N, C-alpha and C positions, 0 to 999 in steps of 0.2 A: 306768590307774594312779591316776587321781584318786580313785577310790572306795577305794583301798587305803592311800593315804598317811596318812590319820588313824590307821590301825590300827598301822602299822609303827613300832616303836621303832628308828629308824635309828641313833641314837647308840649304843645298847646293842649292836646287831648289829655295828656297825663295830668296836667294841672286841674282839669275839670273832672275827670273820671278815674284818676289814678287810684283813689281809695277803694272804689268798687272793684276795679280790676285786680288790685292786690288781694282783696278779700276773697274773690273768686279763685285766684291762683292758690291761695292758702288752702282752700277747701279741696281743690283738685290734688294738691300735693299730698294732703292727708289721705287721699284715696289711692295714692301710689303713682301719680303721674310723674314722669321724669322731667328733668330740667328742659330738655329739648322740646318735649310736648308742651310744657307750660309756656315756653317762648313762642311756639307756634300759635297757641291759644291767644296770647296777648296781641300778637301781630294781627290776627284775624279780627279780634274785637275792635281794635283801634281802626282797622280798615272799614269795618261796618259803621262805626261811629262817624268816621269821616264822611261817608256817603249820606248818612242821615243829616249831618250838619249842612251838606250842600242842598238838601231838600227843604229844610226849614231852619230858621235862625236859632231857635231854642229847642233843645231835645230834652224831653221828660222821659226818663227810663221807665217810669211807671205807666206810661200811656202808649207804649209801642204796640202796634197792631200787626196782624198777618200781612196786611197790605204793605207795611213798611219793610217787612222781611222780603216780600216779593220784589220790592223796589231795589233793595240791597243786592239781591241775587242778580237782577237784571244789570245793574251798574257794574258789578264785579265781572260778569260775563262779557260785557262790552270791553273791558280792559284786558281780556284774554288771560285772566288769572286761572290757575289750575284748580279744579274741583270747587266751583262757587258754592255748591250746596253745603260743603263742609264749613264754609264761613258762616252760612245762615244757621246751621245746626249748633255751632259753637256759640254764636251770639244768642240763640234761643236758650241754650243752657245757662249762659251768663245772666240773662234777664230773669230766668226762673230762679236762679240761685239768690240773686240780690233782692228779689221781690217776694220770695217765698211762695210763688204761685206755680201751678203746673205749666210746663213749657207750651208755647203757642203752637208748635208743630211737633210731630214725632221726631225724636232726636236720632232715630235710626242708628247709624254707625258712629255717633259721637264718642270721642275718646279713642277711636281706632282710625288709622289712615284709610281713606277710601280710594283704592287704586283701580277699582273695577265697578262701573255703573251698569254693566250688562246684567240682565236677569239670569241668563244661562251662559256659561262659558265652558268650552271644551276644546278638544283637538280632533281633527279629522284623521283619516287613515294615513295621510302624508305628514302628520305631525304639525300641521298649521293650526294656530289658535283661531277658533271661530266663536263669534258672539251673537246673541239674539236678545232682543228686548233692550230697553234703555230706561233713562230716568223718568220718562213720561209714564211708562208702564208701572214703574215703582210707585209713583205718586198716585196713580189710579187705583192700584191694589190697596195702598194704605188708606185711601179715601173710602173705599167700599168695605174693606174688612179690618180697618184699623182698630175698631173697638174690641173685636174678638182677639186680635193679636196683642193688644195692650193688656187685656185681662189675663191672657196666658202668660205674658211677661211678668205681670205682678204675682201670679201664682208661682212662677219659677223663682222669683225673688224670695218668697217665703220658704223655698226649698234650699236656700243658701247657694244658688248658682251665681257665678260671677257675672258682672256686666258684659264681659267679652263673650261668655258662653251664651247669655240671653240674646245678645246682638246677633251672634252666629246662627242661633236657632230661628230668629225672626227672618234672617236672610234666606235660610233654607225653606222656610214656610212660604215666603213670597214667591220663590222659584217654583215650588210645587203648585201653588195656586195659579201661577202664570201658565203652567203646563195644563192644568185641569181646565182652564178657561178655553183651551183649544177643543175640549170635548163638550163642555157646557158653557152657555152664555153667562150664566150666574151659578156659582158653586154653592150648593146646599150641603153643608157638612153633615147634617143629620142623615143624608141619603148616600153618603160616600161608601162604596163597597170595596171588597178585595180586588174586584176587576179594575176599579179606578186606580188602586195602588199599583197593580201590574202595568196599567197604561202609563202612569207617571214614571215608574222605574224604567220601563222599556224606552220611553222617549229620552230620558236623561242618559241612559247607557248608549243609545244610538247617537246622541250628541257628543259623547266622549267625556261626560262629566265624571270626575274622579270620586270614588267612595260614595256611591249612591245610597248605601245603607244608612248613612247619617241623615240624609234627606228624608228617607222613608220612616226612620225612627222618630224624627221631629214631627212629621205629618201625622203619624199614628198617635203620638202623645197629645198633639193638638186636638185631634178629633175625639180622643178619649176624654180630654178635659171638657170639651164643649157638650158632648152628648151623654157622658157618664157610662157609656157602653164599654164592653171589654175592648182592649186595644186590638186593632186589626193585625198589626205586626208586633213582634216582641220588642218591648221598650225597657227591658231590665237594666241595660247599661246606659239608657238615654240620660244625658245631662251629667253623668258621673265625671268628676274631675280627674279620676284615675281609672282609665279603661281596665277591663278585666285582665288583659294580657300583662299589665304591670305587676299584678299581685305576686306572681311566682318569682319576680326578680327584686323584691324589696328587702329580703332578709340576708344577713351576713355580709354587709358592706365593709370592706377592709380599709377604706381611706377616710375614716371618720374624722381624724385629727386635721387632715388636709381640707376636708369639706368645711369644718368649723372656721378655719382660717379664711377660706374663700368666701364664706357667708359674711364675715366681718368686712372683707374687702368690698363686696357688693353693697353692703350697707353704707360704707364710706362714700361710695359713688352715688348715694341717694337713690338707689334702685328701690322701688316699692316692695313692701313685705311680701305681697302676693307673688310678685315676680321672683323674689329671692327663693321662696318656697317652691315655686314651679321649677326653677333652674336646679335646685337641690334635688328634687324628685327625679328630674331627667338624668342628672349625673349618677345617682344611685342605681337607677334602672339600667342605664347604658353600661356602667362599669360591671355590674353583676351579669348582664347579658354577654358582655365581652369575655368574662371569665369562662363562660360555657363554650366558647368557640375558639379561643386562643390562649396561649400560655404566656404570661408576663408577670413579673414580680413587682415592678415599680411603675409609676406613671410615665417615667422617662423611657420605659421599654416599649411603649405603645407605638406602633408604626402606621404608616399610611395604609399598608396592605391590611392590617387588622381593622382599621376604621372602615375600609371598603367592605370587608366581610360583615362587619357590624351593620352597616347601612343596608346590605342585602337582606340580612335577617330581619331588621326593623321593617323593611318594606313588605315583608310577608305578613306582619301582624298589625300594621297600622298604615295610615295614609302616607303618601310621599312627603307631604308638607310636614307632618308630625315627625317622620323619620329624620328629615333634614334638620328640624329644630333640635332633636336629641343629639345629632352628630355635631352640630355647631356649638351647642352648650358644652358637650364633653370636650371638644377641642379647646374651647376657652379655658376650661378647668385645667386640662393637661398643660396648656401653654403657660399657665401661671407658675407651674412648678417645674416645667422642663423647657429647655431652650428650643422650641419648635412651634410651628403653626400648621397643624395637621389639616385643618379645614382648607387653608389656602393651597396647600399642596394637592389636596384632592380635587379642588376646582381646576388647578392647572392641568392635572392629568386628564380630567374630563374634556378640557378644551383642546387637548392635543390632537392635531389633525392627522397624525400618523395612524389614527384608528380608522383607516380606510379599509372597507370590506372587499377583498378581492373575490370576484365571481368567476373569472375565466383564467385560462393559462396566461394570457397577455397581462391581466391584472396582477397575477402572482409574480410574473417576471418584473413588472414595474415596481412592485413593493420590495422585491429583493434588491433591486438597484437603489431604491429610495433609502432603504435601511443602510446600505453601504455608504451612501452619500451623507447620511446623518452621522455615521461613525467618522467619516472623513472630516466633516466640519468640527466635530468634537475633538478630534486629534489635533486640529489646528487652533483649538481653544476659542472657537466662535462662542459668543455669549448665548445662553439658552433662548433669550428672546429673539435673537437673530436666526437661530436654527429653526425655531418655531415659525417665524414669519416666512422663511424661505420654503419650508415644507408645506405650509398652507398654500402658498402661491403655486407650487408645483402640482399639488393634488388638485387644486381648482382648475388649473389649465389642462391637466391630463383628462379630467372628467368632461370639461367643456369640449375638448377636441374629439372625444369619443362620440359626442352628439352629432358631429358633422362628418367624421371620418370612419366611424364604426370601430371595430376591433383593429388595433394597429400595434406594431412594434416601435420602440423608441427610435431605432435606426431609420425608420421610414418617414419620420417627421421632416418636412421640407420648409423652406422659407415662406412659400405661399400659404402654408398652414397657419403661420403666425399672423398673416394678414386677415385670414378668416377668423382667427381667435379675437383679433382686435375688433372686428365688426360685430362679434357676439357680445362684447363688453360695453354696450352703449350706456349702461346705467352707472358707469364709474367715471371718475375724473381721469383726464389724460395721464396725470402723474401716477395714479393708481394702476392704470392699465400698463403703463411703461414698466412699473416696478414688477408686476406679475410676470410679464413676458420676459423681462430681463432675468428674473430668477429662474424661470422655466428654461431659458436658453443656457444658463450656467449649469443647470442640472443635466441637460442633454449633452453639453460639452464634456461633463464628467463621465456620463454613461456611454457616450458613443465617440467622443473625440471630435464632434462637430457641433457648432453653435449656429443653428438656422436663424436665430434672432439677429445676429450681426449681418447675415447675408440679406435679410429682409429689408434692411435700410429704411425702417419705418420712421416717419416724421411725427413728432408730437408737439403739442402747443408749447410755445415758449413765452406765453404771457407772464408778465412779472407778478410774483406773489406779493400781495399787499401785507407789508410788515408793520407792526405797531411799534412806535417809539415813544419814550418819555425823555424829558430833559431836566435840568437841575431844579427849576422851580417846582415841577411836579414831584420829583423825587423828594424834595424837602418837605412838601405837603404830606407825603406818605410817611416819612420818617417821624414827623412831629406827632402824628396820632397813633403810631405803632406801639404795641406792647413789647415786652422784652424778647419774646420769641420772634415776632415779626421784624424787629430791628436787626437781629442777627441775620435773618434771611435776606433783608434788604441790603445790608452791608456786604454780605458774601457775594451777592449778585452784582452789585454796583461798583464795589472797590476791588474785587478779585476776579470777577467775570465767571463765576461758577454757573453751570447749567442746573436745571431742575433736578435731574437724576443725580448729579454730583452732590448737590446739597442734601438730598434725602439719604444718599449712600455714605455720608461722612460718619466716621466712628471716632470715639473719644481717643483711641490710640493713634489716630491720624494727627492729633495735635502734638507736635514735637517742639516744645519750647515756643519760639516765635516763628516756627515753620508749620506748614500745613500740607499733608499728603493728599493729593487730588487724584482720584481714579476716574479718568475720563472715558471718552468713546474709544472704540477699537476692539480688536480681538484679544483673546486671553481672558483669564478669570477676573482680572481687575481693569481691563482696558489699558489705555495709555496712562501710566503712573508718572506724576510730576510733583515735585516739592516746590512750593512757592512761599515767599515771605508773607507773614500775616500783617495786614495793614493796621495802622493805629486804630481806626474805627472798629474794624473787626475784632481786634484784641480787647477793646473796651466792652463791646457788646457781648463777646464770648464770655468774659468774666461774669457779667451780670446773668447771662443765660445759664451758665453752669450752676450757679447758686440756686436759681429757679428750678432747674432740672433736678438737683439733689433733693430739694424740698418735696417735689412730687413723688420721686422714687422712694424716699423715706416713708411717705404716708401710704402709698398704694402698692409698693413692692416693685422691684427692678425686673422688668421683662423686656428691657431694651435690646438685649443681645449685643451690647456694646455700642449701639448707634448713638450718635450725638443728639440728633433730634428725636424726641419722643412724642407720641400722640397724647394730646391733652383732652380728648373728647371722651365722654362718659364710658362707653362700652369697651374702648380699647386703650384706656389710659395706662401709660407706662410702657406701651409697646413701641416698636420703631414707627416713625412717622411714615405714612403711606402716601402714594401719589395723590389719591383722592383727598386725604386730609390736608395736604399742602394746598390743593386747589381750594378747599374750604377756607383755609387761612387767608389765601389771596382774595377770595370773594368777600370775606369779612373786612379786610383792609380796604378794598375798593369801596365798600359801602360806607365805611367810616370817613374816608378821605375825599370821596367824590372823584378820585383819579382812576381811570380805567387803565389797567396794565396786566401783563402776564409775566410769569417768572423770566421768560427769555428777554422781555423788555429791559430788565436790569442788565443783562449781558450786553445788549445793544448800547445802553447808556454808558457802560464801561468802555466800549470801543470808541464811541463818539467823543467821550471825555478825553481819551488819549489823543485822538485826532485833533480836537480843538486845542490841546496843549502843544501841538506842533511836533509830536513824535514822528519819526520816519516810519514808512509803511512796513518794513521788515521787522522793526521792533514791535509794532502793534500786532503783526501776525504771530510773533513768538509769544507775546503776552496773552493773546487770545487762544494760543495752543492750536493754531490751524496748520495743516500740512502744506496748504497752498495759499499764496497771496490772492489768488482768484476768489477763493471763498470769502476772505476778509473784505475784498472790494465789492463783490457782487451782492452778498447777503447783508452787509453792514454799512460800509461807507457810501457805496453808490445809492443804496436805498434810503439814505438819510433825507427826509422830506424837506429839510431846511435848504438843501442845495437847489432844488427846483424853485423854491420860494425866492431865494437870493437871485437866481438867474432872471426870474420874471420881474422882480423889483428893479434889477439893473436895466432890463430892456425898457421898462416903464420910465425909469429915470432918464434914459438916453433920449426918449422921444417926448418928454413932458413939455418941452418948450414949443413944440409944434401946435399951433392953434388950428381950430377947424375952419 
């Protein structure tokens, strides 16, 4: 959508079609669509209307044709928007809703995000995702077998299956038909045999498709519906909203009071009733299943290790995707009542690069030294992210060097090995390669007392990084359109020079009267801690934001863990603001103001403002909290684009009197 927003005259389109779009949104909200989903629908509809108005002056919504939809898809594709078919499906659903007519095209995955257009997706033996088939095959199958698929979907609707379930079954059936077409030019379902089922299942398994039994159950139910014959495969649990393995874990739930409170919180967030019921079911099943494998009395007693055990057990009885959904839902439930985010901790553990599998004696000795190095960094209070980054670099370099050197001891690494390593890293930027090799050299220095990286004397590109700047007129534009949260972020960056991580990491306890405790970069659990005076603008914005924050926490519950900035987005409301959510806030502000900037632009603006005011360099360095004047000059003042412009204007002015 980002590529289309500058083109669309939203205000003009709302005046003409706003009533229809609002009516459609109301119908979708009644069906359980979230606020984010509805916003996406409206954006897509207005984009489609924009392209229709470029095709003809007057648009009659009652006379839209399939040719118009094809034109819309073509124009959206030309503008490189993601998933153009999703725009067309949403617009077709919109037209069907306001006209009371059947949709012009099959709505397919309408109402669900379309992240994969391949017919078959799997993983090979090396774990690499592979895909086969595409949107053309999908359209062809729908064109040939669409009537049968639609009749089957209508039958499923009479069985009270949800739209998401019916859409999933249709996707499974298209995949099975796609595979059967490799055996027959035209599939005749009245002649499908058990051998055909074995063929489809074998092909899907060979492709690495997960949980093929669901595909086979869908195909068996479909053939049974069309022919009236006995199902070729067992379909007793086909389409069941609660799989059979759930049944044994539904009785004796001990956190009923907490669940009722949590259901009310979900309802306040405008989560649809169907989603509330699904989440509640997952919580009951997950907690009861956890009771059978671990001992805990309260939700606060649940640990990451317990969650990992639960995930292992879930993977034995259901799909990996479903197991992950149960774990994430339980984590959200637990985090509401306990000061923890178990799912985030699990993700961090899984991404830990220390999970290197030693296969030889050399590997085992390497791992032994690496663990010692990790403990050494922890002793000196390196931040977890720094430790993780260094370990990742060391493991990657160690494995790459094995490809060219074979089995080797750490003491045998020479400076010329670093040159070979650099030649292998052709797909990375020079700065990335330098960082990897530098970290590997530090590790070798710790393990052997020798740093071959320094001896290699490698030269890396010194090309200047392009840094983005904003100045007073642009900052004022941003501040004028900002809401209460955005204003505090802007003032903290522009009048106190806080970095993105420092803004996210602020806690309410860091506000000490008219002073603010800032935990910056550096080693130790809190980095470099400094106390700075709160500026007048920050003080004013802080008072307004604290009132706003209290209103949110009073309504949705306090899960902020003491953080100043809290998330205001639907699924994570009341939790500490994350890096991704801050980026979303910045993107929203860029869209409102038309000024492109990043959080660090505010810090550069802080520096250039002090320079323009005539402050001496050392004072600016201390206000920026830099250890070296070189950093202040190189990354901020020397990079100021106005300096080059002033120099060019001066040269032009000096020679302006010379005529040709």
